[in-house]
Structures are given as C-alpha cells and as structure tokens.
Backbone as JSON, one array per atom type, in Angstrom:
{
  "sequence": "VGKERMAATLHASSRRPGALVTVNCAALSAASAERELFGYRSSASAGASDEHTGYLRAAHRGTLVLDETGDMPPAAQTALLRALAERTVTPVGDKRPVPIDVAVVSTTRRDVYAMASAGTFSAELLTRLRGVALWIPPLRERREDIGLFVARTIARVAPDATLQLDAARRLLTTAWPLNVRELERVVAAAALRAGTRAVAPSD",
  "N": [[0.8, -1.23, -0.1], [2.05, 1.02, -0.01], [3.65, 1.38, 2.13], [6.41, 1.77, 2.68], [7.29, 3.99, 1.5], [5.77, 5.59, 3.09], [7.11, 5.33, 5.63], [9.66, 6.34, 4.84], [8.96, 9.0, 4.42], [8.19, 9.85, 6.79], [10.75, 9.17, 8.1], [12.24, 11.12, 6.7], [10.98, 13.83, 7.48], [11.28, 13.84, 10.13], [13.84, 14.95, 10.37], [16.16, 13.44, 11.39], [19.55, 12.66, 11.83], [20.89, 10.11, 11.05], [20.79, 7.23, 9.34], [18.14, 5.54, 7.19], [16.9, 2.61, 8.01], [15.93, -0.5, 7.11], [14.26, -3.51, 7.96], [13.5, -6.47, 7.05], [11.3, -8.44, 8.69], [10.22, -10.81, 8.4], [12.39, -12.3, 7.42], [14.02, -12.84, 9.48], [15.62, -15.37, 11.22], [15.6, -17.58, 14.02], [17.98, -18.37, 14.65], [19.76, -16.6, 13.44], [18.85, -14.06, 14.43], [19.81, -12.31, 16.6], [22.5, -11.93, 15.61], [21.89, -10.57, 13.13], [20.41, -8.24, 14.2], [21.91, -7.39, 16.31], [24.52, -7.37, 15.21], [27.94, -8.57, 14.84], [31.04, -9.36, 16.36], [34.12, -10.86, 15.63], [37.01, -12.48, 16.01], [39.68, -13.39, 13.95], [42.22, -16.07, 13.64], [44.5, -15.21, 12.42], [44.84, -12.86, 13.36], [43.29, -10.92, 12.18], [40.1, -9.3, 12.2], [36.4, -9.85, 12.03], [33.65, -8.13, 11.18], [30.35, -6.99, 11.7], [27.83, -4.8, 11.39], [25.06, -4.89, 12.22], [21.36, -4.31, 12.17], [20.35, -2.41, 13.93], [22.43, -1.12, 14.95], [23.15, 0.34, 12.47], [21.14, 1.89, 12.1], [21.6, 4.05, 14.06], [20.87, 6.87, 15.39], [19.2, 7.42, 13.51], [16.14, 5.97, 11.88], [14.72, 3.07, 12.32], [12.96, 0.57, 10.38], [10.67, -1.61, 10.93], [9.77, -4.06, 8.91], [6.65, -5.73, 8.33], [6.08, -6.75, 10.97], [4.49, -8.56, 12.25], [5.29, -11.02, 11.54], [7.63, -11.63, 12.6], [9.89, -13.73, 14.1], [9.61, -15.47, 17.29], [12.08, -15.51, 18.87], [13.74, -13.34, 17.9], [11.73, -11.33, 18.47], [12.16, -11.25, 21.38], [15.04, -10.43, 21.49], [14.61, -7.82, 20.14], [13.12, -6.74, 21.98], [14.5, -6.52, 24.26], [16.73, -4.82, 23.36], [15.42, -2.48, 22.71], [14.39, -1.75, 25.28], [16.57, -1.32, 26.77], [18.18, 0.57, 25.4], [20.41, -0.43, 24.24], [22.75, -2.27, 22.48], [24.48, -5.48, 22.44], [26.98, -6.3, 20.59], [27.2, -9.78, 19.28], [29.58, -11.82, 20.13], [31.04, -10.1, 21.49], [31.57, -8.14, 24.57], [30.78, -5.7, 25.36], [28.38, -3.25, 25.74], [26.51, -1.46, 23.47], [25.5, 2.14, 22.99], [22.46, 2.78, 21.69], [20.28, 5.05, 19.43], [17.48, 5.03, 18.37], [14.61, 5.71, 16.26], [11.67, 4.39, 15.69], [9.91, 2.47, 13.14], [7.07, 0.5, 12.77], [5.65, -2.03, 10.67], [2.98, -3.65, 9.57], [0.74, -6.17, 8.16], [-0.76, -7.87, 9.54], [-3.12, -8.51, 12.23], [-1.8, -7.6, 15.13], [-2.44, -6.94, 17.79], [-4.56, -8.95, 18.34], [-3.07, -11.2, 17.99], [-1.27, -10.95, 20.09], [-2.89, -11.14, 22.14], [-3.53, -13.69, 21.73], [-1.3, -14.88, 22.22], [0.67, -15.31, 20.57], [2.33, -13.3, 19.8], [4.7, -10.93, 21.28], [3.48, -9.46, 23.79], [4.71, -7.59, 25.61], [6.41, -6.53, 23.72], [4.89, -5.53, 21.75], [3.59, -3.4, 23.42], [5.89, -1.82, 23.72], [6.25, -0.93, 21.31], [4.16, 0.18, 20.45], [2.87, 3.43, 19.33], [1.93, 6.21, 17.81], [-0.6, 5.1, 15.8], [-0.9, 4.44, 12.37], [-3.26, 3.92, 9.93], [-3.06, 2.69, 6.67], [-4.97, 2.66, 3.97], [-6.08, 0.32, 1.55], [-4.91, 0.87, -2.0], [-7.37, 0.81, -3.69], [-9.28, 2.0, -2.2], [-8.32, 4.8, -2.04], [-8.46, 6.1, -4.59], [-7.68, 8.46, -5.49], [-5.08, 8.69, -5.52], [-3.92, 7.29, -7.28], [-3.15, 8.57, -9.79], [-0.97, 10.15, -8.97], [0.9, 8.14, -8.67], [1.0, 6.8, -11.12], [1.97, 8.85, -12.65], [4.59, 9.28, -11.51], [5.78, 7.03, -11.88], [6.04, 7.08, -14.59], [7.57, 8.88, -15.3], [10.0, 8.0, -14.01], [10.57, 5.96, -15.8], [9.86, 6.1, -18.35], [10.13, 8.84, -19.13], [9.05, 10.74, -21.53], [6.67, 9.38, -22.39], [3.04, 9.1, -22.87], [-0.47, 8.86, -22.06], [-3.28, 7.33, -23.66], [-6.57, 8.09, -23.27], [-8.5, 6.35, -22.33], [-6.72, 4.35, -21.8], [-5.89, 5.66, -19.35], [-8.06, 5.74, -17.81], [-8.89, 2.97, -17.35], [-6.66, 2.38, -15.7], [-7.5, 4.03, -13.58], [-9.82, 2.51, -12.8], [-9.26, 0.11, -12.22], [-8.96, -2.67, -9.72], [-6.64, -3.52, -8.4], [-5.55, -5.3, -6.5], [-2.92, -6.0, -5.48], [-1.91, -3.64, -4.58], [-0.09, -0.74, -4.65], [2.41, -1.65, -5.69], [1.93, -3.53, -7.77], [0.34, -1.65, -9.42], [2.68, 0.07, -10.14], [4.21, -1.77, -11.64], [2.7, -2.59, -13.5], [2.38, -0.18, -15.08], [4.82, 0.8, -15.76], [5.71, -1.5, -17.57], [3.71, -1.44, -19.46], [4.31, 1.32, -20.23], [6.91, 0.78, -21.47], [6.41, -1.09, -23.16], [4.53, 0.46, -25.08], [6.33, 2.0, -26.21], [7.11, 4.52, -28.49], [4.54, 5.58, -29.14], [1.29, 6.7, -27.69], [0.41, 5.16, -24.61], [-1.63, 2.46, -24.59], [-5.03, 0.81, -24.07], [-4.51, -1.68, -24.31], [-1.9, -2.2, -23.84]],
  "CA": [[-0.11, 0.02, 0.19], [2.78, 2.37, -0.03], [3.95, 1.58, 3.82], [7.91, 1.82, 2.58], [7.2, 5.59, 1.22], [5.15, 6.54, 4.35], [8.12, 5.11, 6.46], [10.68, 6.96, 4.22], [8.62, 10.33, 4.6], [8.52, 10.08, 8.37], [12.13, 9.63, 8.46], [12.69, 12.64, 6.26], [10.46, 14.75, 8.19], [12.0, 13.92, 11.61], [15.51, 15.39, 10.29], [17.06, 12.37, 12.34], [20.95, 12.95, 10.93], [21.18, 9.05, 10.88], [20.2, 6.24, 8.24], [16.77, 4.78, 7.57], [17.27, 1.27, 7.8], [14.75, -1.56, 6.81], [14.64, -4.91, 8.39], [12.69, -7.66, 6.89], [11.22, -9.34, 9.84], [9.87, -12.5, 8.15], [13.32, -12.95, 7.04], [15.03, -12.86, 10.67], [15.27, -16.67, 11.85], [15.81, -17.77, 15.45], [19.38, -18.79, 14.72], [20.72, -15.4, 13.17], [18.34, -13.01, 14.81], [20.91, -11.41, 17.34], [23.39, -11.62, 14.7], [21.22, -9.56, 12.33], [19.87, -7.05, 14.75], [22.84, -6.47, 17.05], [25.62, -7.36, 14.65], [28.82, -9.38, 15.52], [32.56, -9.08, 16.25], [34.89, -12.16, 15.84], [38.67, -12.35, 15.91], [40.32, -14.47, 13.09], [43.43, -16.94, 14.06], [45.72, -14.62, 11.76], [44.93, -11.5, 13.93], [42.11, -10.02, 11.47], [38.65, -9.28, 12.78], [35.5, -9.92, 11.09], [32.78, -7.21, 12.12], [28.93, -6.95, 11.2], [27.31, -3.7, 12.32], [23.73, -5.07, 12.59], [20.42, -3.38, 11.86], [20.03, -1.45, 14.86], [23.65, 0.12, 14.96], [23.03, 0.76, 11.48], [20.17, 2.87, 12.51], [21.58, 5.08, 15.27], [20.38, 8.46, 15.08], [18.15, 7.44, 12.29], [15.1, 5.56, 11.75], [14.75, 1.56, 12.05], [11.6, 0.23, 9.93], [10.59, -3.06, 11.11], [8.67, -4.1, 7.91], [6.05, -7.15, 8.63], [6.2, -7.22, 12.6], [3.78, -9.75, 13.06], [5.9, -12.31, 11.01], [9.03, -11.43, 13.49], [10.15, -15.12, 14.91], [9.78, -15.32, 18.75], [13.62, -15.26, 19.28], [13.87, -12.0, 17.48], [10.87, -10.54, 19.2], [12.74, -11.27, 22.62], [16.08, -10.03, 21.3], [14.49, -6.61, 20.03], [12.51, -5.94, 23.15], [15.4, -6.03, 25.21], [17.54, -3.99, 22.78], [14.81, -1.33, 22.82], [14.17, -1.5, 26.72], [17.76, -0.9, 27.55], [18.57, 1.23, 24.57], [21.93, -0.69, 23.82], [23.07, -3.46, 21.85], [25.78, -5.87, 22.63], [27.26, -7.59, 19.24], [27.42, -11.12, 19.45], [30.88, -12.08, 20.21], [31.49, -8.81, 22.24], [31.09, -7.8, 25.91], [30.73, -4.39, 25.45], [27.11, -2.8, 25.27], [26.78, -0.29, 22.52], [24.53, 2.68, 23.14], [21.73, 3.32, 20.4], [19.2, 6.22, 19.35], [16.58, 4.99, 16.98], [13.56, 5.88, 16.01], [11.25, 2.7, 15.13], [8.38, 2.67, 12.41], [6.81, -0.93, 12.7], [4.51, -1.96, 9.65], [2.28, -5.03, 9.49], [-0.44, -6.61, 7.57], [-1.3, -8.87, 10.47], [-3.66, -8.02, 13.61], [-0.95, -8.04, 16.06], [-3.32, -6.94, 18.86], [-5.08, -10.26, 18.31], [-1.8, -12.2, 18.13], [-0.59, -10.55, 21.27], [-3.92, -11.62, 22.96], [-3.56, -15.27, 21.56], [0.13, -15.42, 22.8], [1.49, -15.65, 19.3], [3.2, -12.08, 19.49], [4.91, -10.55, 22.45], [2.39, -8.32, 24.33], [5.79, -6.53, 25.87], [7.11, -5.91, 22.47], [3.67, -4.58, 21.13], [3.56, -2.31, 24.24], [6.87, -0.9, 23.55], [6.33, -0.52, 19.8], [2.91, 1.28, 20.33], [2.81, 4.92, 19.74], [1.19, 6.68, 16.97], [-0.81, 4.18, 14.88], [-1.5, 4.91, 11.33], [-3.98, 2.81, 9.03], [-2.89, 3.19, 5.18], [-5.99, 2.06, 3.33], [-5.69, -0.19, 0.4], [-5.0, 1.52, -3.05], [-8.65, 0.79, -4.31], [-9.87, 3.07, -1.45], [-7.8, 6.06, -2.27], [-8.06, 6.25, -5.76], [-7.2, 9.91, -5.86], [-3.48, 8.68, -5.54], [-3.37, 6.65, -8.38], [-2.68, 9.44, -10.77], [0.42, 10.66, -8.54], [2.01, 7.08, -8.62], [1.49, 6.55, -12.55], [2.89, 10.09, -13.08], [5.88, 9.14, -10.93], [6.41, 5.97, -12.48], [6.3, 7.17, -15.87], [8.67, 10.01, -14.98], [11.1, 7.25, -14.02], [10.79, 4.64, -16.68], [9.73, 6.42, -19.91], [9.59, 10.64, -19.25], [8.35, 11.27, -22.69], [5.32, 8.75, -22.42], [1.61, 9.6, -22.84], [-1.49, 7.91, -21.78], [-4.46, 7.63, -24.09], [-7.73, 8.41, -22.17], [-9.06, 4.94, -22.2], [-5.76, 3.72, -20.62], [-5.89, 6.23, -18.12], [-9.42, 5.39, -17.47], [-8.58, 1.55, -17.02], [-5.79, 2.64, -14.37], [-7.95, 4.52, -12.21], [-11.01, 2.09, -12.43], [-8.85, -1.32, -11.71], [-9.01, -2.87, -8.12], [-5.25, -3.32, -7.73], [-5.4, -6.14, -5.48], [-1.74, -6.06, -5.03], [-1.59, -2.3, -4.38], [0.8, 0.11, -5.3], [3.74, -2.43, -6.48], [1.29, -3.96, -8.94], [0.0, -0.38, -10.26], [3.84, 0.59, -10.71], [4.85, -2.65, -12.38], [1.88, -2.61, -14.87], [2.56, 1.08, -15.72], [6.17, 0.58, -16.24], [5.64, -2.44, -18.53], [2.8, -0.69, -20.47], [5.21, 2.5, -21.03], [8.01, 0.17, -22.46], [5.71, -1.9, -24.25], [4.08, 1.23, -26.2], [7.41, 2.69, -27.05], [6.92, 6.05, -28.8], [3.42, 6.0, -28.98], [0.88, 6.79, -26.42], [0.06, 3.82, -24.1], [-3.06, 2.12, -24.87], [-5.64, -0.03, -22.92], [-4.08, -3.07, -24.55], [-0.75, -2.31, -23.23]],
  "C": [[0.92, 1.25, 0.19], [3.54, 2.52, 1.3], [5.67, 1.9, 3.67], [7.88, 3.32, 2.4], [6.85, 6.03, 2.36], [6.49, 6.27, 5.42], [9.28, 6.16, 6.15], [10.06, 8.61, 4.44], [8.65, 10.79, 6.03], [9.95, 10.15, 8.52], [12.68, 11.02, 8.24], [12.11, 13.65, 6.91], [10.91, 14.88, 9.48], [13.24, 14.55, 11.58], [16.42, 14.76, 11.14], [18.62, 12.6, 11.13], [21.19, 11.06, 10.58], [20.44, 8.32, 9.69], [18.7, 5.95, 8.33], [17.14, 3.48, 7.02], [15.89, 0.13, 7.96], [15.02, -2.97, 7.15], [13.37, -5.81, 7.9], [12.33, -8.72, 7.86], [10.83, -10.86, 9.6], [11.2, -13.29, 7.81], [14.56, -13.3, 8.24], [14.41, -14.49, 11.18], [15.85, -16.64, 13.45], [17.36, -17.9, 15.75], [20.17, -17.61, 14.48], [20.01, -14.09, 13.55], [19.06, -12.06, 15.47], [21.88, -10.95, 16.58], [22.98, -10.44, 13.91], [21.13, -8.15, 12.89], [20.94, -6.39, 15.57], [24.28, -6.38, 16.39], [26.46, -8.41, 15.42], [30.31, -8.75, 15.28], [33.25, -10.5, 16.3], [36.07, -11.91, 15.4], [39.22, -13.57, 14.72], [41.69, -14.81, 13.79], [44.77, -15.76, 13.76], [45.72, -12.99, 12.59], [44.01, -10.25, 13.19], [41.1, -10.03, 12.08], [37.61, -9.09, 11.69], [34.27, -9.0, 12.01], [31.47, -6.89, 11.04], [28.39, -6.02, 11.99], [25.96, -4.08, 12.7], [22.74, -4.01, 12.31], [20.28, -2.19, 12.87], [21.3, -0.63, 15.19], [23.68, 0.81, 13.93], [22.1, 2.21, 11.55], [20.36, 4.06, 13.43], [21.64, 6.33, 14.66], [19.63, 8.57, 14.15], [17.0, 6.91, 12.6], [15.05, 3.87, 11.31], [13.29, 1.28, 11.75], [11.96, -1.26, 10.06], [9.57, -3.61, 10.44], [8.27, -5.7, 8.45], [6.32, -7.64, 10.12], [5.93, -8.47, 13.0], [4.38, -11.04, 12.41], [7.25, -12.56, 11.82], [8.67, -12.94, 14.39], [10.23, -14.91, 16.42], [11.14, -14.85, 19.33], [14.0, -13.84, 18.97], [13.2, -11.14, 18.19], [11.62, -10.21, 20.57], [14.17, -10.53, 22.51], [15.87, -8.29, 21.03], [14.06, -5.82, 21.35], [13.74, -5.61, 23.95], [16.44, -4.92, 24.89], [16.43, -2.37, 22.96], [14.41, -0.82, 24.48], [15.3, -0.75, 27.3], [18.57, 0.06, 26.73], [20.19, 1.05, 24.27], [21.9, -1.84, 23.23], [24.34, -4.01, 22.18], [26.15, -6.77, 21.42], [27.66, -8.83, 19.81], [29.0, -11.58, 19.17], [31.53, -10.92, 21.05], [30.85, -8.79, 23.69], [30.58, -6.6, 26.28], [29.37, -3.66, 24.89], [27.41, -1.43, 24.27], [25.37, 0.83, 22.64], [23.59, 2.97, 21.68], [20.62, 4.36, 20.55], [18.71, 5.67, 18.25], [15.28, 5.18, 17.25], [12.85, 4.78, 15.37], [9.83, 3.13, 14.48], [8.05, 1.01, 12.46], [5.34, -0.91, 11.7], [4.14, -3.42, 9.76], [0.97, -5.16, 8.76], [-1.28, -7.4, 8.51], [-2.23, -7.83, 11.71], [-2.82, -8.36, 14.83], [-1.41, -7.97, 17.59], [-3.89, -8.45, 19.12], [-4.33, -11.35, 18.69], [-1.29, -11.82, 19.34], [-1.6, -11.45, 22.43], [-4.14, -13.2, 23.17], [-2.3, -15.58, 22.24], [0.88, -15.56, 21.82], [2.59, -14.54, 19.02], [3.49, -11.45, 20.76], [4.14, -9.3, 22.99], [3.5, -7.39, 24.74], [6.11, -5.71, 24.61], [5.96, -5.04, 21.68], [3.93, -3.45, 22.2], [4.61, -1.43, 24.15], [6.91, -0.33, 22.26], [5.25, 0.5, 19.79], [3.09, 2.41, 20.41], [1.71, 5.38, 18.97], [0.7, 5.64, 15.91], [-1.43, 4.75, 13.52], [-1.77, 3.67, 10.22], [-3.72, 3.38, 7.42], [-3.87, 2.2, 4.6], [-5.37, 1.58, 1.91], [-5.78, 0.86, -0.69], [-6.39, 1.84, -3.65], [-9.56, 1.72, -3.41], [-9.35, 4.46, -1.48], [-7.06, 6.23, -3.77], [-7.6, 7.55, -6.51], [-5.59, 9.91, -5.94], [-2.98, 8.02, -6.66], [-2.67, 7.44, -9.41], [-1.13, 9.75, -10.34], [1.44, 9.23, -8.73], [1.95, 6.68, -10.03], [2.27, 7.64, -12.93], [4.2, 9.74, -12.91], [6.63, 8.37, -11.45], [6.66, 6.2, -14.08], [7.71, 8.2, -16.0], [10.11, 9.21, -14.96], [11.46, 6.33, -15.02], [10.67, 5.1, -18.03], [9.16, 8.18, -19.79], [8.69, 10.99, -20.33], [6.76, 10.25, -23.02], [4.12, 9.49, -22.17], [0.75, 8.65, -22.76], [-2.61, 8.29, -22.92], [-5.65, 7.73, -22.88], [-8.24, 7.41, -21.44], [-7.72, 4.22, -21.22], [-5.77, 4.23, -19.45], [-7.03, 6.02, -17.28], [-9.37, 3.97, -16.51], [-7.76, 1.74, -15.8], [-6.48, 2.94, -13.4], [-9.55, 3.81, -11.78], [-10.66, 0.35, -11.84], [-8.67, -1.34, -10.31], [-7.83, -2.76, -7.5], [-5.03, -3.99, -6.25], [-4.06, -6.06, -4.8], [-1.05, -4.46, -4.66], [-0.6, -1.65, -5.2], [2.1, -0.54, -6.07], [3.19, -2.66, -7.68], [1.24, -2.86, -9.79], [1.31, -0.12, -10.88], [4.48, -0.42, -11.65], [4.21, -2.57, -13.67], [2.29, -1.34, -15.76], [3.8, 0.89, -16.3], [6.04, -0.11, -17.53], [4.75, -1.95, -19.68], [3.58, 0.22, -21.19], [6.32, 1.99, -21.86], [7.48, -0.43, -23.6], [5.28, -0.94, -25.44], [5.33, 1.97, -26.86], [7.18, 4.26, -27.14], [5.56, 6.54, -28.99], [2.65, 6.14, -27.76], [0.27, 5.37, -25.91], [-1.44, 3.66, -24.38], [-3.41, 1.13, -23.91], [-5.01, -1.51, -23.03], [-2.81, -3.43, -24.14], [-0.62, -2.63, -21.95]]
}
C-alpha cells in the first residue's frame, strides 16, 4: 500500500541525521536474529577481525523500519524487546554494550493486537512499539493517489510517454489487489511496451 514510502516520509520529516534502515522481519530466523539485529564481532586466528554492524547500530540516530513485524519469530521479538528497553545492543562475540538512539517504525498487515492476546506475539514488545498508529487504506480505497503513482512511474521509466484517455481510465478503475507495487509494475511495463506511441488499454 506504499508503507515503505510512508516510512521514508516519516524519516525525512524527522530530520534525524542517521540512516533509514529497513528490516524484513519475516526473514529473521531464530538462529540469526541477534547477529542480524545487533551485529557481531569475531577475531580470526591470523589477527584480523570480522565485524558486522547489525540493523540497530546501522540505524543509530536514524530510523529503523521493522517491516512486517507480525511475521517476526519469537527469538527476534525477545532480542528486539531487550534492545529497545535498554537502548543498547551487545554485538554477538563482544561483551561491551553499545548505546543506540533509534526511532522505530513498525509495519504489519497482521492484527498484532489479536496475536498478542492469543500469545503468538509478544505483548511486551507490542507495548514497547505502540505509539502513533496509522492505518494506510488499500489503493482501491484511495483512487485519488493513483494518478500520482502513475505520473511518478512514467517519469522514472519513460519520461516522454503519454497515456490514451481509455488507458488512464482503465488504470483508475482497476481494483489493484496487490496495491501500489502492482500498479507501478503494470504502468512501467505498459510504457515500455508502447515505446514512442501513447500507452493504450491493450498495453
């Protein structure tokens, strides 16, 4: 529905000097959660060291986007709760805690409140994450945005492209069940298929 762009807008308007860092929570595994979130330090036998910053340290003084929080495995929930509560992370393989200052944006398509009640999502983490809640309606419920997405996509992939009236009408009346990403892919493909002529409904 454009939640990534919403997060980017929130980060930009916050004027925080750090980076915008996005975590795909569904990709975190129980085995790798702490390494991915906190980073790690290890010493090689030849004296060289191997270091990975981790998402939380990479977002220091910036914004951490937890994408699809409802898909986060329990081990990652526990690790994240500890870091947010203590405002520090200890990289795996190190004993020294590192202070962190992160703003957190959490996105999900799941009902995490029901999950917390059912015990399948950490109620403590939900409490820690809960702040201002924003509901972003699906694209079919905000058709006034479709023209903006179409114009931006065309400007990116085919700046000289134009649309036939019937093609524009088709874009505005389609349900777009896969939301913004689907709209942008269709528009980009249609503009490239049309080439130098105006984009037609058949494109």
